[in-house]
C-alpha positions in Angstrom: 5.0 -17.3 -16.8 6.6 -16.8 -19.9 9.4 -13.7 -19.8 13.1 -13.9 -21.1 15.7 -13.6 -18.0 19.2 -13.5 -16.8 20.9 -14.0 -13.9 23.9 -11.8 -13.4 26.1 -13.7 -10.7 29.8 -13.5 -10.2 32.2 -15.4 -8.4 32.7 -12.9 -5.2 31.3 -9.7 -3.8 33.6 -6.7 -5.8 33.7 -8.7 -9.2 31.3 -6.0 -10.4 27.3 -7.6 -10.9 26.0 -4.0 -9.5 27.4 -2.6 -12.4 26.9 -4.6 -15.1 23.3 -5.4 -13.9 22.4 -2.2 -13.5 24.2 -1.0 -16.6 22.4 -4.0 -18.5 19.1 -2.8 -17.3 19.7 0.6 -18.8 20.9 -0.6 -22.3 17.9 -2.5 -22.6 15.6 0.3 -21.8 17.3 2.8 -23.4 16.4 0.1 -26.0 12.9 0.5 -25.8 12.6 -2.4 -23.9 10.3 -3.1 -20.8 12.7 -4.3 -18.2 11.6 -5.7 -15.1 14.4 -5.1 -12.5 15.2 -8.0 -9.4 17.8 -8.1 -6.7 18.7 -11.8 -4.9 18.6 -11.3 -1.2 17.4 -8.8 1.0 19.4 -5.7 -0.1 17.8 -2.3 -0.7 19.9 -0.5 -2.0 21.1 -1.7 -5.3 17.4 -2.0 -6.5 17.2 1.6 -6.2 19.7 1.7 -9.1 17.9 -0.8 -10.9 14.5 1.5 -10.6 16.7 4.6 -11.5 18.0 2.6 -14.8 14.4 0.8 -15.8 11.6 3.2 -14.3 10.4 0.2 -12.9 10.3 -0.7 -9.1 13.3 -2.4 -7.8 11.9 -6.0 -6.5 14.3 -8.5 -4.4 14.2 -12.3 -4.7 14.9 -13.7 -1.3 14.1 -17.5 -0.6 15.3 -17.2 2.7 12.9 -13.9 3.9 10.0 -15.4 1.8 10.6 -19.3 1.1 11.6 -21.0 -1.9 8.1 -20.9 -2.7 7.5 -17.3 -3.7 10.7 -17.0 -5.6 9.0 -17.6 -9.0 5.7 -16.3 -7.9 7.2 -12.9 -6.9 9.3 -12.8 -9.7 6.5 -13.2 -11.7 4.4 -10.3 -10.4 7.3 -7.7 -11.0 8.2 -9.0 -14.3 4.3 -8.9 -15.9 4.1 -7.3 -19.1 8.0 -7.1 -19.5 10.0 -8.0 -22.4 12.9 -8.7 -20.4 14.5 -9.5 -16.7 17.7 -8.8 -15.7 18.2 -10.1 -12.1 21.3 -9.2 -9.8 22.9 -11.9 -7.6 24.0 -11.6 -4.2 28.0 -12.1 -3.0 29.5 -15.5 -5.0 27.3 -17.8 -7.2 26.8 -20.4 -4.7 27.1 -18.1 -1.5 23.9 -18.3 0.4 22.2 -18.4 4.2 25.1 -19.2 6.5 25.1 -22.9 7.3 21.9 -23.2 5.5 23.3 -25.1 2.3 21.9 -23.3 -1.0 19.0 -21.2 0.7 19.0 -18.0 -0.4 22.2 -18.6 -2.6 22.0 -16.9 -6.5 22.5 -20.1 -7.5 19.2 -21.5 -6.1 17.4 -18.6 -7.5 18.6 -18.9 -10.7 17.2 -22.6 -10.3 13.7 -21.9 -9.2 13.5 -19.3 -12.0 15.1 -21.8 -15.1 17.1 -18.9 -15.7 20.5 -19.0 -17.6 23.3 -17.1 -15.0 25.6 -14.7 -16.4 28.9 -14.5 -14.8 30.7 -11.4 -14.0 34.2 -12.3 -13.3 37.0 -9.5 -12.2 40.0 -10.4 -14.6 42.3 -7.4 -13.4 45.0 -10.2 -11.9 44.7 -13.3 -13.9 44.8 -14.7 -17.8 44.3 -18.0 -18.6 43.4 -19.4 -14.8 40.2 -17.5 -15.9 39.7 -20.5 -17.6 39.9 -23.0 -14.4 37.9 -20.3 -12.3 34.9 -20.3 -14.5 34.7 -24.1 -14.9 34.9 -24.8 -11.6 31.9 -22.6 -11.3 29.9 -23.7 -14.2 30.4 -27.5 -13.1 30.3 -27.2 -9.3 26.3 -27.8 -9.9 24.7 -28.9 -13.1 21.6 -27.7 -12.2 23.2 -23.9 -12.7 23.0 -23.4 -16.8 26.1 -20.6 -17.2 25.6 -19.2 -20.5 28.6 -17.2 -20.7 30.9 -14.8 -19.2 31.3 -10.8 -19.2 34.9 -10.3 -18.3 35.6 -6.8 -15.9 38.2 -4.8 -15.4 39.8 -5.8 -18.4 43.7 -4.5 -18.5 44.1 -3.8 -22.4 43.4 -5.3 -26.0 46.2 -7.7 -25.7 44.8 -9.3 -21.9 41.2 -9.2 -23.2 42.4 -11.3 -26.3 44.4 -14.1 -23.8 41.3 -14.1 -21.7 39.2 -15.0 -24.7 41.3 -18.0 -25.5 41.8 -19.2 -22.9 37.8 -19.3 -22.3 37.0 -20.4 -25.8 38.7 -23.8 -25.0 36.8 -23.9 -21.7 33.9 -23.6 -23.7 32.2 -21.1 -21.9 30.8 -18.3 -24.3 32.6 -14.5 -23.5 29.7 -12.2 -24.0 31.2 -9.0 -23.3 34.5 -7.8 -21.7 34.6 -4.0 -20.2 37.7 -2.0 -19.3 38.0 0.2 -16.1 35.9 3.2 -15.2 36.0 5.4 -13.0 32.5 7.0 -14.2 30.8 3.9 -13.3 32.0 3.8 -9.5 29.6 4.6 -7.0 30.6 6.1 -3.4 30.1 3.5 -0.6 30.0 4.2 3.0 29.4 2.2 6.5 26.4 0.0 5.2 27.6 -0.3 1.4 26.4 1.7 -1.5 24.8 5.5 -1.1 21.5 5.2 -2.1 20.1 6.8 -5.2 18.5 9.0 -3.5 21.0 10.7 -1.5 23.0 11.1 -4.8 20.5 13.0 -7.2 22.5 13.9 -10.6 25.3 12.3 -9.5 23.2 8.8 -9.5 21.6 9.6 -12.9 25.3 10.2 -14.4 26.7 7.2 -12.8 24.1 5.0 -14.3 24.3 6.6 -17.9 27.8 5.9 -17.4 27.3 2.2 -16.9 24.8 1.5 -19.7 27.3 3.5 -22.1 30.0 0.9 -20.9 27.6 -1.9 -21.3 26.9 -0.9 -24.4 29.7 -0.5 -26.0 31.9 -3.5 -24.2 28.9 -6.7 -24.4 27.2 -8.3 -27.0 23.1 -7.1 -26.5 22.1 -9.4 -28.8 23.7 -12.3 -28.1 23.0 -11.6 -24.2 18.9 -11.4 -25.6 19.1 -14.2 -27.3 20.5 -15.9 -24.1 17.7 -14.7 -22.2 15.2 -15.6 -24.4 16.4 -19.4 -24.0 14.7 -19.8 -20.3 11.5 -21.6 -21.0 8.1 -20.9 -19.3 7.7 -21.1 -15.3 4.9 -23.1 -14.4 2.3 -21.9 -11.5 1.1 -17.9 -11.1 2.6 -14.8 -10.4 2.0 -13.8 -6.8 -1.1 -10.9 -6.4 -1.3 -9.2 -3.4 -5.1 -9.1 -3.9 -4.9 -12.6 -3.7 -2.2 -13.1 -1.2 -4.4 -11.6 1.5 -7.2 -13.5 3.5 -10.7 -14.3 2.3 -12.1 -12.0 4.1 -10.2 -9.1 3.5 -10.5 -10.3 -0.7 -14.5 -10.1 -0.1 -14.1 -6.1 1.0 -14.7 -3.5 -1.8 -11.8 -3.0 -4.2 -12.9 0.7 -3.5 -12.3 0.6 0.1 -16.3 1.8 0.4 -17.1 0.4 4.4 -19.8 2.7 5.1 -18.9 5.5 7.5 -16.1 7.6 8.1 -14.5 5.6 11.0 -14.5 2.2 8.9 -13.4 4.5 5.4 -10.4 3.4 3.7 -7.7 4.6 6.1 -4.6 6.5 5.5 -1.2 4.9 5.8 1.9 7.3 5.9 4.7 6.0 4.9 8.3 8.1 5.3 10.5 7.9 2.6 13.2 10.7 1.1 17.1 10.5 1.7 16.9 9.4 4.8 14.4 6.9 4.9 15.2 5.1 1.6 14.7 0.9 2.2 10.9 -0.4 1.8 10.3 -3.6 -0.7 7.6 -2.7 -3.2 5.2 -5.6 -2.3 4.6 -3.9 1.2 2.8 -0.6 -0.4 1.3 -2.9 -2.3 -0.2 -5.8 0.4 -2.0 -2.0 2.5 -3.5 -0.9 -0.7 -5.0 -4.2 -1.4 -5.6 -4.4 2.2 -8.2 -1.7 1.9 -5.6 1.1 2.7 -4.7 4.5 1.0 -1.1 4.8 1.1 0.7 8.4 0.7 4.7 9.3 1.1 6.1 11.7 2.7 9.5 13.1 3.6 10.7 13.7 7.3 13.6 16.1 6.3 10.8 18.3 4.1 7.3 17.7 5.7 6.6 19.8 8.8 3.1 17.9 9.0 1.9 14.1 8.4 -0.4 13.8 5.5 -3.7 15.4 6.8 -5.7 12.3 7.6 -3.4 9.9 8.5 -4.2 7.1 10.4 -1.0 5.2 10.5 2.5 5.7 9.9 5.2 3.0 8.7 8.8 4.1 8.8 11.0 1.7 7.2 14.6 1.7 6.6 17.6 3.9 6.0 20.4 6.1 7.0 19.2 8.4 9.6 22.2 8.8 11.5 23.4 10.7 8.5 21.0 12.8 8.8 20.0 13.1 12.5 20.8 17.1 12.7 18.3 17.4 9.9 15.4 15.0 11.6 16.1 16.6 14.7 15.8 20.3 13.6 12.2 19.0 12.2 10.4 19.3 15.6 6.8 20.1 14.2 6.8 16.6 12.7 8.5 14.7 15.6 5.8 16.2 17.4 2.7 15.0 15.0 4.5 11.9 15.1 5.0 11.7 18.7 1.5 12.4 19.3 -0.1 9.7 17.0 1.9 7.2 18.8 0.5 8.6 22.0 -2.8 8.3 20.1 -2.7 4.6 19.8 -2.4 4.7 16.2 -0.7 1.9 14.4 2.7 2.7 13.8 5.4 0.1 12.4 8.8 0.7 11.8 12.0 -0.8 11.1 15.8 -0.3 11.9 16.2 3.6 10.6 12.4 3.9 11.7 13.1 2.1 15.2 16.1 5.1 15.5 13.7 7.8 14.5 11.4 6.9 17.6 13.9 6.9 20.0 14.3 9.6 22.7 17.6 10.7 20.5 20.1 9.5 18.1 23.6 10.5 18.8 22.5 12.9 21.0 20.2 14.7 18.5 16.4 14.8 20.0 14.4 12.0 17.9 10.5 11.7 18.3 10.6 10.5 21.8 8.0 7.8 20.8 10.3 5.1 23.0 12.2 5.6 26.1 15.5 4.7 24.5 18.4 6.4 23.2 20.4 5.1 20.0 24.1 5.5 19.1 26.8 4.7 15.8 28.4 1.7 17.4 31.5 0.4 16.3 30.7 -3.1 15.2 28.1 -4.2 12.3 25.4 -6.5 12.9 24.2 -8.4 10.1 22.5 -11.3 9.0 19.3 -13.4 8.8 17.2 -14.4 11.7 14.0 -16.3 12.9 11.9 -14.5 15.4 8.6 -15.2 16.8 6.3 -12.5 17.9 6.2 -12.0 21.6 2.6 -10.9 22.4 0.0 -9.2 20.4 0.9 -6.2 18.3 -0.6 -3.8 15.2 1.4 -6.2 13.1 1.2 -9.5 14.2 -0.7 -12.0 17.1 1.9 -13.7 19.4 3.2 -16.3 18.1 3.1 -15.4 14.9 6.4 -16.7 13.1 8.8 -14.5 10.6 12.3 -14.2 9.5 13.8 -11.3 9.3 17.4 -9.4 8.3 19.2 -7.1 10.4 22.2 -4.7 8.4 23.1 -1.5 10.9 25.7 -0.4 12.7 24.1 1.6 15.2 22.9 0.5 19.4 19.7 1.2 20.9 20.2 1.1 24.6 17.4 -0.7 26.2 17.6 -3.1 23.1 13.9 -4.0 23.8 10.8 -2.5 25.8 9.0 -4.2 28.6 6.8 -5.6 26.0 9.3 -6.7 23.2 8.7 -7.1 19.3 10.4 -10.4 18.5 11.9 -13.2 20.2 14.6 -14.0 18.1 15.3 -17.8 18.3 18.3 -18.2 15.6 20.9 -17.6 15.3 21.2 -17.3 19.0 18.1 -16.6 21.4 17.5 -13.2 22.5 14.1 -10.3 22.8 14.3 -7.3 20.6 12.6 -4.7 19.9 9.2 -2.8 21.4 5.2 -2.8 21.7 3.6 -0.4 23.1 -0.1 1.0 22.5 -0.3 0.7 18.9 3.3 0.8 17.9 5.5 -2.0 16.8 9.3 -1.0 16.3 12.3 -3.4 15.5 15.8 -3.6 14.4 14.5 -6.5 12.0 13.5 -6.3 8.4 10.6 -8.4 7.4 9.2 -9.1 4.1 5.1 -9.2 4.1 4.4 -11.3 1.5 5.7 -13.9 3.6 3.1 -13.2 5.6 0.6 -11.3 4.2 -1.7 -11.2 7.3 0.7 -8.2 8.7 -0.9 -5.7 6.3 -4.3 -7.0 6.5 -3.8 -6.9 10.5 -2.0 -3.4 10.4 -4.9 -2.0 7.9 -7.7 -3.0 10.2 -5.8 -1.3 13.2 -5.7 1.7 11.2 -9.8 1.5 10.0 -10.6 1.0 13.9 -8.3 3.0 16.0 
């Protein structure tokens, strides 16, 4: 695999990584390049802006959820056929999973990809000290190659000159300097940036402003030269078909299984503004396993796609759209009937809330005898989990890693048959397994356990 590539990192959160990374993606795409967008970590929101900037699916590279060994193959899968790949980091350059050293950090991903790092520095409250900051980051781990700096929130031409002079002494090239610009700011709320799907034209304008700012303030030619300095990566790109079990791969790629009961089953996947969180590899694995994947919007559609045999409802913000979701009574009834029939239903986080009896007092689908409400505390972090019993997603004892990110509370937090036994960071059970339903707060990445997609598709075919 040989794709020019850059990792956009920063000393800490809030320095402007998303602005710079998204702006670079859009600026290079405007030059006619095929740009592959990536995000370190489990974040679903930033990849939405990346997709808007490039016209390609934003993909996550998470060494905790998928294991370090899958980072380069998944990168190769997403970047196949592209002229350039831009990888936005997470938090500070060396920040990773709590208590796990460099695991899941931007630095680890940069090393796994053998990619040069561009450090985005918030220069708003410093001048010569920027050299000490950059020198420290560049020398901390000699396995990380910092190829240059982009200065963000520069106050004036004089301020920029002082910063450049200091960094010249440090021997780190300045590849760009950006002034403050309100047009590139993106609104936030309780779980971070407002997703692209909710902002419409405003998101398009914001991405265009990012591209204009980056094009004007950065040396795109030097950045491209730096990206081309990344050597070839060993090994093959990840493939959904190759990732599945031999039993699944031996099936006809057309899904020709004979009679109607064994035909290519339709899996409906919730989308739209209320359900924006999904890893692209999930749909790809379902299709490789023989499913027909069809999207629908619970805010707009009053019926499931005709012929639906299984349902996937991922993450998002149903709490923001509770009244609209509750008002769509015909669809809520269809989903409840589908679940009652025993059809496979996989729900993560927002999907879990949607299947509850109510959310903040508003009626939801009523599949689960549980009530959801907004809480006061943010629940955030990686989790190690094991399947408590058999379900449509996993056999009992299957171990997976997940990520929790929510400010809601479910009562009760687990059903009589829980979905997962969380073994770290603290032991507990959570989620629900009943009939064909698997509902949980944990976001998981199916590339780490492709059997999930095969198992779910088989259940759709036979249920």
